[in-house]
VEXDREN-957584 format. One record per residue: residue number from 1; residue in three letters; chain; x, y, z of N, C-alpha, C in turn. Coordinates in pm, whole numbers, plus 50000, padded with zeros to 5 digits. Atoms other than C-alpha are relative to their C-alpha. Layout:
N
<NUM,ALA,A,<X,Y,Z>,<X,Y,Z>,<X,Y,Z>>
...
//
This chain:
264
<1,UNK,A,<50049,50130,49965>,<53079,49005,48623>,<49878,49968,49911>>
<2,UNK,A,<50113,50042,50077>,<52823,48804,48432>,<49879,49991,50096>>
<3,UNK,A,<50122,50013,49928>,<52465,48785,48541>,<49994,49877,50074>>
<4,UNK,A,<50001,50131,49932>,<52503,48418,48624>,<50082,49997,50124>>
<5,UNK,A,<49909,49997,49878>,<52783,48501,48876>,<49915,50049,50122>>
<6,UNK,A,<50084,49946,49894>,<52536,48706,49080>,<49886,49900,50038>>
<7,UNK,A,<50107,50100,49972>,<52261,48442,49043>,<50048,49879,50075>>
<8,UNK,A,<49944,50114,49931>,<52495,48171,49156>,<50024,50034,50154>>
<9,UNK,A,<49967,49962,49861>,<52578,48366,49479>,<49874,50036,50083>>
<10,UNK,A,<50119,49949,49935>,<52242,48535,49562>,<49881,49987,49910>>
<11,UNK,A,<50098,50021,50116>,<51980,48385,49329>,<49878,50080,50015>>
<12,UNK,A,<50134,49937,49985>,<51650,48507,49465>,<50013,50160,50003>>
<13,UNK,A,<49983,49852,49984>,<51775,48862,49568>,<50049,50059,49868>>
<14,UNK,A,<49942,49945,50126>,<51984,48915,49250>,<49891,49998,49885>>
<15,UNK,A,<50100,50011,50107>,<51704,48790,49024>,<49890,50115,50011>>
<16,UNK,A,<50103,49899,49981>,<51441,49024,49172>,<50062,50139,49979>>
<17,UNK,A,<49932,49866,50017>,<51687,49321,49189>,<50017,50033,49854>>
<18,UNK,A,<49970,49979,50141>,<51790,49276,48826>,<49876,50029,49918>>
<19,UNK,A,<50118,49964,50076>,<51433,49290,48703>,<49970,50152,50007>>
<20,UNK,A,<50019,49855,49990>,<51420,49647,48831>,<50121,50072,49935>>
<21,UNK,A,<49885,49932,50056>,<51774,49747,48739>,<50007,49994,49847>>
<22,UNK,A,<50007,50023,50149>,<51730,49609,48383>,<49869,50032,49940>>
<23,UNK,A,<50136,49966,50046>,<51364,49709,48355>,<49945,49885,49911>>
<24,UNK,A,<50048,50113,50073>,<51265,49358,48252>,<49934,49903,50094>>
<25,UNK,A,<50065,50104,49917>,<51118,49034,48379>,<50098,49888,50044>>
<26,UNK,A,<49903,50104,49953>,<51269,48729,48555>,<50040,49909,49887>>
<27,UNK,A,<49956,50089,50103>,<51264,48513,48251>,<50106,50063,49911>>
<28,UNK,A,<49900,49931,50077>,<51458,48770,48053>,<50135,50005,50067>>
<29,UNK,A,<49878,50001,49919>,<51712,48796,48327>,<50071,49865,49989>>
<30,UNK,A,<49944,50135,50012>,<51767,48421,48324>,<50051,49972,49865>>
<31,UNK,A,<49954,50025,50138>,<51794,48407,47947>,<50125,50077,49968>>
<32,UNK,A,<49882,49913,50024>,<52059,48678,47962>,<50118,49962,50096>>
<33,UNK,A,<49908,50024,49897>,<52258,48501,48231>,<50145,49997,49962>>
<34,UNK,A,<49864,50002,50043>,<52571,48470,48026>,<50054,50135,49962>>
<35,UNK,A,<49957,49864,50033>,<52582,48841,47953>,<50076,50068,50115>>
<36,UNK,A,<49927,49924,49903>,<52828,49072,48128>,<49908,50119,50039>>
<37,UNK,A,<50075,49892,49945>,<52666,49334,48351>,<50075,50129,49975>>
<38,UNK,A,<49941,49867,50003>,<52733,49702,48287>,<50055,50036,50136>>
<39,UNK,A,<49940,49968,49876>,<52965,49836,48550>,<49909,50076,50097>>
<40,UNK,A,<50088,49925,49918>,<52708,50089,48677>,<49888,49918,50060>>
<41,UNK,A,<50106,50087,49950>,<52446,49816,48712>,<50061,49910,50102>>
<42,UNK,A,<49931,50085,49900>,<52698,49595,48895>,<50014,50074,50136>>
<43,UNK,A,<49986,49917,49874>,<52771,49872,49151>,<49871,50010,50068>>
<44,UNK,A,<50128,49993,49935>,<52404,49921,49211>,<49945,49868,50057>>
<45,UNK,A,<50038,50134,49947>,<52338,49550,49249>,<50079,49961,50125>>
<46,UNK,A,<49919,50026,49878>,<52627,49518,49493>,<49951,50069,50117>>
<47,UNK,A,<50054,49920,49887>,<52482,49798,49701>,<49872,49940,50046>>
<48,UNK,A,<50122,50056,49963>,<52138,49638,49699>,<50021,49878,50088>>
<49,UNK,A,<49970,50121,49934>,<52277,49307,49807>,<50058,50028,50142>>
<50,UNK,A,<49935,49966,49879>,<52490,49468,50075>,<49900,50056,50105>>
<51,UNK,A,<50105,49947,49912>,<52194,49666,50220>,<49906,49890,50046>>
<52,UNK,A,<50085,50114,49957>,<51978,49354,50220>,<50072,49919,50101>>
<53,UNK,A,<49929,50083,49907>,<52244,49159,50398>,<50017,50072,50139>>
<54,UNK,A,<49997,49933,49871>,<52249,49430,50669>,<49860,50002,50067>>
<55,UNK,A,<50136,50009,49945>,<51879,49366,50728>,<49892,50083,49942>>
<56,UNK,A,<50107,49913,50064>,<51704,49622,50506>,<49900,49916,49924>>
<57,UNK,A,<50098,50072,50094>,<51380,49508,50332>,<50046,50019,49861>>
<58,UNK,A,<49957,49993,50143>,<51454,49430,49978>,<49946,50114,49918>>
<59,UNK,A,<50068,49886,50078>,<51206,49688,49855>,<50076,50132,50022>>
<60,UNK,A,<49926,49879,49968>,<51393,49965,50034>,<50140,49997,49941>>
<61,UNK,A,<49869,50013,50056>,<51728,49834,49920>,<49997,50027,49847>>
<62,UNK,A,<50010,49969,50143>,<51609,49843,49558>,<49957,50151,49974>>
<63,UNK,A,<50050,49864,50018>,<51429,50173,49603>,<49878,50021,49918>>
<64,UNK,A,<50127,49995,50077>,<51125,50091,49398>,<49930,49860,50011>>
<65,UNK,A,<50076,50126,49990>,<50850,49825,49399>,<49877,50003,49915>>
<66,UNK,A,<50116,50009,50082>,<50574,49713,49171>,<49874,49978,50081>>
<67,UNK,A,<50131,50020,49937>,<50218,49747,49289>,<49893,50032,49889>>
<68,UNK,A,<50108,49990,50103>,<49921,49685,49056>,<50047,50041,49864>>
<69,UNK,A,<49944,49972,50133>,<50142,49703,48750>,<50074,50129,49987>>
<70,UNK,A,<49936,49873,50005>,<50299,50035,48845>,<50123,49990,50097>>
<71,UNK,A,<49875,49999,49921>,<50657,50090,48975>,<50006,50125,50088>>
<72,UNK,A,<50003,49892,49904>,<50649,50303,49289>,<50134,50013,50064>>
<73,UNK,A,<49874,49974,49917>,<50944,50466,49458>,<49960,49965,50142>>
<74,UNK,A,<50025,50034,49861>,<50969,50326,49809>,<50126,50029,50080>>
<75,UNK,A,<49895,49980,49904>,<51177,50419,50106>,<49941,50012,50141>>
<76,UNK,A,<50038,49998,49864>,<51166,50461,50482>,<49893,50099,50039>>
<77,UNK,A,<50104,49897,49972>,<50922,50753,50461>,<49857,49935,50011>>
<78,UNK,A,<50132,50058,50000>,<50625,50513,50414>,<50004,49851,49995>>
<79,UNK,A,<50014,50143,50006>,<50504,50158,50440>,<50021,49948,49861>>
<80,UNK,A,<49983,50070,50128>,<50597,49914,50160>,<49865,49956,49946>>
<81,UNK,A,<50128,50051,50049>,<50297,49849,49938>,<50002,49846,49998>>
<82,UNK,A,<50011,50144,49989>,<50181,49491,49992>,<49919,49944,49882>>
<83,UNK,A,<50062,50066,50109>,<50086,49250,49717>,<49851,49975,50028>>
<84,UNK,A,<50143,50029,49962>,<49764,49156,49906>,<49910,50122,49975>>
<85,UNK,A,<50086,49886,50013>,<49638,49514,49888>,<49950,50022,49851>>
<86,UNK,A,<50047,49988,50136>,<49615,49483,49512>,<49860,49939,49983>>
<87,UNK,A,<50131,50069,50011>,<49310,49258,49572>,<49883,50107,50007>>
<88,UNK,A,<50105,49901,49982>,<49100,49548,49701>,<49998,50106,49893>>
<89,UNK,A,<49989,49902,50111>,<49229,49795,49436>,<49933,49947,49877>>
<90,UNK,A,<50061,50073,50120>,<49136,49544,49162>,<49854,49995,50012>>
<91,UNK,A,<50143,50010,49984>,<48796,49490,49312>,<49928,50135,49978>>
<92,UNK,A,<50059,49870,50018>,<48723,49863,49328>,<50001,50048,49861>>
<93,UNK,A,<49995,49958,50138>,<48843,49932,48981>,<49891,49926,49910>>
<94,UNK,A,<50095,50073,50085>,<48619,49658,48834>,<49860,50002,50057>>
<95,UNK,A,<50133,49999,49941>,<48323,49719,49062>,<49910,50094,49930>>
<96,UNK,A,<50094,49907,50051>,<48003,49886,48961>,<49959,50117,50096>>
<97,UNK,A,<50021,49892,49904>,<48011,50119,49260>,<50016,50139,49939>>
<98,UNK,A,<49976,49865,50043>,<47975,50487,49200>,<50133,50038,50067>>
<99,UNK,A,<49865,49970,49955>,<48334,50616,49231>,<50051,50127,49934>>
<100,UNK,A,<49950,49872,50056>,<48347,50971,49100>,<50109,50066,50086>>
<101,UNK,A,<49905,49941,49910>,<48532,51079,49413>,<50031,49898,50107>>
<102,UNK,A,<49950,50101,49905>,<48746,50855,49633>,<50100,50065,50096>>
<103,UNK,A,<49906,49948,49896>,<48932,50936,49956>,<50079,49874,50052>>
<104,UNK,A,<49916,50102,49946>,<49228,50724,50064>,<50071,50059,50123>>
<105,UNK,A,<49952,49949,49876>,<49302,50782,50432>,<50125,49925,50045>>
<106,UNK,A,<49876,50069,49957>,<49658,50715,50543>,<50070,49950,49870>>
<107,UNK,A,<49958,50039,50142>,<49786,50715,50181>,<50144,49950,49995>>
<108,UNK,A,<49860,50043,50006>,<50156,50659,50266>,<50074,50028,49875>>
<109,UNK,A,<49929,49980,50128>,<50344,50607,49941>,<49913,50042,49886>>
<110,UNK,A,<50102,49962,50104>,<50025,50683,49749>,<49963,49882,49916>>
<111,UNK,A,<50026,50118,50088>,<50004,50333,49612>,<49853,49970,49968>>
<112,UNK,A,<50145,50027,50025>,<49632,50280,49659>,<49940,50121,49918>>
<113,UNK,A,<50055,49886,50065>,<49539,50635,49555>,<50036,50007,49853>>
<114,UNK,A,<49947,49986,50132>,<49764,50646,49248>,<49947,49884,49915>>
<115,UNK,A,<50049,50117,50079>,<49669,50289,49136>,<49854,50016,49952>>
<116,UNK,A,<50137,49971,50040>,<49304,50386,49150>,<49988,50110,49899>>
<117,UNK,A,<50009,49881,50082>,<49363,50717,48982>,<50047,49955,49851>>
<118,UNK,A,<49957,50041,50135>,<49554,50556,48691>,<49905,49906,49925>>
<119,UNK,A,<50094,50095,50060>,<49286,50297,48634>,<49858,50052,49995>>
<120,UNK,A,<50132,49939,50000>,<48987,50523,48693>,<50025,50148,49957>>
<121,UNK,A,<49958,49865,50041>,<49086,50832,48482>,<49885,50103,50013>>
<122,UNK,A,<50110,49909,49988>,<48735,50982,48514>,<49970,50034,50144>>
<123,UNK,A,<50022,49979,49857>,<48750,50974,48894>,<50092,50105,50057>>
<124,UNK,A,<49912,49907,49925>,<48895,51230,49135>,<50029,49926,50128>>
<125,UNK,A,<49946,50072,49882>,<49116,51068,49402>,<50073,50099,50089>>
<126,UNK,A,<49930,49917,49907>,<49229,51239,49716>,<50070,49907,50102>>
<127,UNK,A,<49919,50080,49902>,<49505,51080,49940>,<50029,50093,50112>>
<128,UNK,A,<49961,49926,49887>,<49550,51203,50292>,<50091,49931,50094>>
<129,UNK,A,<49910,50057,49902>,<49816,51145,50558>,<50040,50110,50095>>
<130,UNK,A,<49953,49900,49890>,<49933,51312,50879>,<50149,50024,49990>>
<131,UNK,A,<49857,49988,50000>,<50300,51259,50801>,<50052,50074,49872>>
<132,UNK,A,<49941,49928,50112>,<50485,51515,50584>,<50090,49913,49917>>
<133,UNK,A,<49895,50081,50081>,<50752,51261,50487>,<49923,49903,49905>>
<134,UNK,A,<50082,50089,50085>,<50485,51015,50355>,<49938,50079,49884>>
<135,UNK,A,<50065,49917,50104>,<50309,51297,50164>,<50104,50038,49892>>
<136,UNK,A,<49894,49970,50099>,<50642,51395,50001>,<50030,49883,49911>>
<137,UNK,A,<49978,50113,50088>,<50691,51043,49881>,<49883,49973,49906>>
<138,UNK,A,<50117,50021,50085>,<50332,51014,49759>,<50007,50107,49880>>
<139,UNK,A,<49997,49892,50099>,<50378,51346,49570>,<50104,49959,49893>>
<140,UNK,A,<49899,50041,50098>,<50696,51209,49404>,<49950,49890,49914>>
<141,UNK,A,<50063,50108,50072>,<50505,50897,49300>,<49897,50050,49908>>
<142,UNK,A,<50100,49939,50095>,<50226,51106,49153>,<50069,50054,49876>>
<143,UNK,A,<49932,49936,50111>,<50467,51297,48944>,<50070,49892,49915>>
<144,UNK,A,<49928,50106,50065>,<50670,50985,48856>,<49902,49921,49908>>
<145,UNK,A,<50102,50084,50070>,<50349,50802,48736>,<49903,50082,49923>>
<146,UNK,A,<50090,49909,50078>,<50174,51103,48592>,<49852,49977,50035>>
<147,UNK,A,<50128,50026,49956>,<49865,51052,48803>,<49930,50138,50019>>
<148,UNK,A,<50048,49858,49995>,<49699,51389,48720>,<49866,50014,50070>>
<149,UNK,A,<50127,49993,49931>,<49360,51306,48879>,<50010,49968,50141>>
<150,UNK,A,<49979,50034,49861>,<49516,51237,49215>,<50063,50121,50074>>
<151,UNK,A,<49943,49893,49925>,<49581,51501,49484>,<50025,49948,50143>>
<152,UNK,A,<49968,50046,49865>,<49727,51474,49836>,<49986,50118,50090>>
<153,UNK,A,<50024,49898,49902>,<49643,51662,50153>,<50047,49951,50134>>
<154,UNK,A,<49956,50031,49864>,<49784,51674,50507>,<49874,50003,50088>>
<155,UNK,A,<50119,50003,49915>,<49507,51568,50741>,<50013,49889,50110>>
<156,UNK,A,<50011,50100,49895>,<49470,51386,51074>,<49859,49945,49980>>
<157,UNK,A,<50128,50061,50037>,<49195,51153,50951>,<49911,50107,49933>>
<158,UNK,A,<50088,49912,50074>,<48903,51385,50865>,<50015,50145,50029>>
<159,UNK,A,<49992,49863,49952>,<49027,51705,51026>,<50002,50107,49892>>
<160,UNK,A,<49988,49899,50110>,<49114,51882,50700>,<49915,49961,49879>>
<161,UNK,A,<50089,50048,50112>,<48854,51706,50485>,<49865,50072,50006>>
<162,UNK,A,<50123,49925,50004>,<48557,51913,50377>,<49901,49954,49895>>
<163,UNK,A,<50088,50048,50109>,<48411,51723,50083>,<49936,49865,50039>>
<164,UNK,A,<50058,50133,49982>,<48199,51414,50048>,<50046,49910,49876>>
<165,UNK,A,<49944,50098,50096>,<48305,51097,49864>,<49907,49888,49979>>
<166,UNK,A,<50079,50119,50027>,<48156,50795,49701>,<50065,49875,50067>>
<167,UNK,A,<49931,50111,49933>,<48425,50570,49846>,<50108,50057,50092>>
<168,UNK,A,<49887,49968,49903>,<48648,50612,50153>,<50076,49870,50021>>
<169,UNK,A,<49922,50118,49974>,<48926,50352,50167>,<50117,50032,50094>>
<170,UNK,A,<49890,49982,49910>,<49187,50308,50432>,<50065,49864,50041>>
<171,UNK,A,<49917,50118,49945>,<49464,50062,50522>,<50075,50061,50114>>
<172,UNK,A,<49937,49930,49884>,<49538,50209,50861>,<50094,49913,50079>>
<173,UNK,A,<49921,50085,49915>,<49788,50096,51119>,<49909,49913,50081>>
<174,UNK,A,<50096,50093,49932>,<49632,49784,51278>,<50061,49887,50079>>
<175,UNK,A,<49934,50098,49931>,<49893,49585,51446>,<50011,50031,50156>>
<176,UNK,A,<49997,49969,49855>,<49867,49561,51830>,<50143,49982,50052>>
<177,UNK,A,<49863,50004,49947>,<50176,49582,52052>,<50056,49857,50016>>
<178,UNK,A,<49947,50142,49986>,<50202,49208,52119>,<50038,49943,49868>>
<179,UNK,A,<49965,50049,50132>,<50204,49122,51745>,<50116,50077,49945>>
<180,UNK,A,<49884,49918,50051>,<50437,49419,51668>,<50127,49947,50058>>
<181,UNK,A,<49874,50047,49943>,<50697,49278,51907>,<50048,49871,49945>>
<182,UNK,A,<49963,50130,50065>,<50692,48948,51711>,<50030,50011,49854>>
<183,UNK,A,<49976,49985,50148>,<50744,49094,51365>,<50143,49963,49958>>
<184,UNK,A,<49866,50017,50052>,<51031,49004,51143>,<50077,50130,50007>>
<185,UNK,A,<49917,49884,49969>,<51320,49238,51212>,<50000,50094,49882>>
<186,UNK,A,<49998,49907,50111>,<51318,49378,50861>,<49879,50095,49998>>
<187,UNK,A,<50117,49912,49995>,<50973,49521,50923>,<50018,50125,50088>>
<188,UNK,A,<49979,49882,49908>,<51114,49750,51193>,<50065,50119,49928>>
<189,UNK,A,<49949,49890,50085>,<51273,49955,50913>,<49885,50088,49947>>
<190,UNK,A,<50117,49927,50048>,<50922,50061,50808>,<49954,50086,50114>>
<191,UNK,A,<50044,49908,49890>,<50763,50356,50996>,<49910,49924,50103>>
<192,UNK,A,<50083,50067,49890>,<50633,50226,51329>,<49855,50056,50001>>
<193,UNK,A,<50131,49937,49993>,<50342,50472,51313>,<49908,49946,49888>>
<194,UNK,A,<50084,50056,50105>,<50223,50302,50990>,<49958,49857,50032>>
<195,UNK,A,<50028,50143,49970>,<50198,49959,51158>,<49927,49991,50129>>
<196,UNK,A,<50053,50017,49862>,<50118,49996,51536>,<49886,50087,50026>>
<197,UNK,A,<50118,49921,49952>,<49786,50098,51672>,<49956,49954,50136>>
<198,UNK,A,<50049,50029,49869>,<49646,50114,52023>,<49868,49932,50003>>
<199,UNK,A,<50127,50056,49984>,<49330,49964,52160>,<49984,49864,49918>>
<200,UNK,A,<49992,50123,50058>,<49429,49620,52037>,<49993,50009,49844>>
<201,UNK,A,<49991,49984,50147>,<49491,49749,51682>,<49875,50067,49941>>
<202,UNK,A,<50130,49953,50055>,<49140,49896,51649>,<49983,50156,50006>>
<203,UNK,A,<50018,49856,49972>,<49206,50263,51735>,<49949,50083,49879>>
<204,UNK,A,<50029,49919,50118>,<49196,50400,51379>,<49869,49959,49933>>
<205,UNK,A,<50124,50046,50054>,<48904,50188,51271>,<49879,50066,50079>>
<206,UNK,A,<50104,49943,49919>,<48698,50322,51557>,<49981,50151,49968>>
<207,UNK,A,<50009,49851,50035>,<48781,50688,51471>,<49944,50018,49863>>
<208,UNK,A,<50052,49978,50134>,<48715,50650,51105>,<49851,49962,49991>>
<209,UNK,A,<50140,50046,50008>,<48389,50453,51144>,<49911,50109,50070>>
<210,UNK,A,<50079,49904,49927>,<48271,50716,51399>,<49964,50122,49909>>
<211,UNK,A,<50025,49880,50068>,<48299,51004,51155>,<49976,49985,49843>>
<212,UNK,A,<49995,50021,50144>,<48298,50845,50807>,<49867,50040,49927>>
<213,UNK,A,<50133,49977,50063>,<47922,50880,50738>,<49981,50146,49955>>
<214,UNK,A,<50015,49858,50032>,<47949,51258,50740>,<50078,50038,49876>>
<215,UNK,A,<49913,49974,50118>,<48200,51234,50451>,<49972,49910,49883>>
<216,UNK,A,<50044,50089,50116>,<48021,50975,50238>,<49871,50050,49938>>
<217,UNK,A,<50135,49977,50069>,<47759,51044,49976>,<49905,49893,50038>>
<218,UNK,A,<50101,50103,49978>,<47438,50852,50010>,<50030,49879,49920>>
<219,UNK,A,<49966,50121,50073>,<47502,50494,49913>,<50152,49978,49992>>
<220,UNK,A,<49852,50007,50006>,<47879,50554,49954>,<50051,49881,50085>>
<221,UNK,A,<49942,50118,49931>,<48110,50278,50071>,<50119,50039,50073>>
<222,UNK,A,<49873,49986,49918>,<48368,50259,50345>,<50071,49868,49981>>
<223,UNK,A,<49927,50119,50035>,<48647,50016,50265>,<50131,50000,50087>>
<224,UNK,A,<49883,50015,49915>,<48910,49883,50504>,<50085,49877,49958>>
<225,UNK,A,<49912,50116,49988>,<49211,49653,50495>,<50009,49976,50153>>
<226,UNK,A,<50005,50029,49860>,<49213,49470,50825>,<50100,49900,50036>>
<227,UNK,A,<49914,50114,49949>,<49428,49241,51044>,<49933,49872,49997>>
<228,UNK,A,<50049,50141,50018>,<49383,48865,51024>,<49891,49962,50103>>
<229,UNK,A,<50092,50041,49898>,<49184,48854,51345>,<49901,50106,50045>>
<230,UNK,A,<50077,49884,49971>,<48984,49173,51331>,<49862,50012,49940>>
<231,UNK,A,<50127,49990,50077>,<48684,49097,51110>,<49881,50017,50090>>
<232,UNK,A,<50119,49998,49915>,<48426,49027,51385>,<49987,50135,50071>>
<233,UNK,A,<50012,49875,49929>,<48503,49333,51593>,<49973,50119,49913>>
<234,UNK,A,<50021,49886,50090>,<48519,49575,51302>,<49857,49997,49944>>
<235,UNK,A,<50144,50019,50044>,<48185,49432,51165>,<49906,50051,50108>>
<236,UNK,A,<50085,49951,49889>,<48035,49498,51506>,<50007,50150,50011>>
<237,UNK,A,<49981,49855,50001>,<48167,49856,51501>,<49919,50063,49889>>
<238,UNK,A,<50078,49943,50113>,<48013,49913,51161>,<49848,49984,50024>>
<239,UNK,A,<50141,50018,49968>,<47681,49767,51264>,<49950,50104,50105>>
<240,UNK,A,<50034,49906,49893>,<47674,49987,51573>,<49989,50143,49943>>
<241,UNK,A,<50005,49872,50065>,<47728,50286,51343>,<49898,50007,49883>>
<242,UNK,A,<50108,50008,50102>,<47433,50178,51117>,<50049,49991,49858>>
<243,UNK,A,<49963,50032,50129>,<47640,50082,50818>,<49922,49873,49961>>
<244,UNK,A,<50070,50118,50043>,<47474,49816,50599>,<50071,49928,49889>>
<245,UNK,A,<49943,50080,50107>,<47549,49549,50338>,<50153,49978,50024>>
<246,UNK,A,<49860,50015,49955>,<47870,49471,50525>,<50051,49865,49943>>
<247,UNK,A,<49941,50117,50047>,<48089,49213,50348>,<50146,49998,50017>>
<248,UNK,A,<49861,50015,49990>,<48434,49078,50376>,<50057,49929,49879>>
<249,UNK,A,<49927,50072,50101>,<48700,48956,50132>,<50126,49942,50058>>
<250,UNK,A,<49883,50072,49951>,<48983,48719,50183>,<50128,50032,49908>>
<251,UNK,A,<49880,49981,50071>,<49345,48749,50083>,<50049,49867,49941>>
<252,UNK,A,<49948,50121,50064>,<49569,48492,49904>,<50025,49888,50097>>
<253,UNK,A,<49984,50111,49889>,<49625,48303,50239>,<49877,49968,50062>>
<254,UNK,A,<50128,50034,49954>,<49258,48276,50298>,<49965,50070,50136>>
<255,UNK,A,<50036,49927,49879>,<49256,48529,50582>,<49900,50117,49959>>
<256,UNK,A,<50088,49887,50027>,<48979,48788,50608>,<50087,50126,50003>>
<257,UNK,A,<49910,49895,50015>,<49162,49090,50482>,<49933,50141,49972>>
<258,UNK,A,<50064,49874,50037>,<48910,49351,50359>,<49854,49993,50043>>
<259,UNK,A,<50143,49978,49966>,<48573,49487,50470>,<49944,50108,49919>>
<260,UNK,A,<50077,49897,50072>,<48323,49683,50262>,<49871,50019,50061>>
<261,UNK,A,<50133,49978,49940>,<48024,49858,50416>,<49935,50125,49934>>
<262,UNK,A,<50076,49889,50069>,<47758,50088,50270>,<49942,50089,50105>>
<263,UNK,A,<50067,49900,49914>,<47640,50407,50431>,<49853,49970,50007>>
<264,UNK,A,<50145,50030,49981>,<47298,50336,50586>,<49914,50126,49984>>
//
């Protein structure tokens, strides 16, 4: 079949999938629309479309996804990297903060840790997660992307952490049960433990904030990705634990999405 035959039937899905299968961009796919697809590529594309039509997230159907200019392997072992999270990665890469050592709690696919590592070659990045499956995916991505200054460790939050860091970043589970029950059905293919949190979504923030100062160097920063309605409460928790210079950042939809606080 020609590329245009797929675009005519499933334009958006075929276009995105072909950028990965052909290792190119959308414009190039469109310009080549009269070309015949290689049989192997056609079989793979048919499989992606079939899986998507069964309800799978497109990212899992393709098996890889771009995050901060890097192509990560993605599957049901960990949360799909979100475009919005690139905002905080980009901010940290370009910031003047001291960042010799960075800890990424709940690393999942390793997207944050590896993106920081690839863009901060002089820094040492540690990614931690409690799930063996997530850590196996993160390790595969480390090897795939040759992120030699990144390491991964199994740890329930700080339990196996013994060092101090200049930056601790975390995008923890933060969706409460009410909101979880309203999610798009495709999101239920992602690990529930990476999305759902108790105490109205604040459970992991409370635990991390409680212990983080013991693992931060003086002047170190604690960085969170947060839910759309959690800014006020998390800022209160940070204030109660004597963090200072607390500031928030918005995402592309103008929601408060990130919080940065300095060790007091």
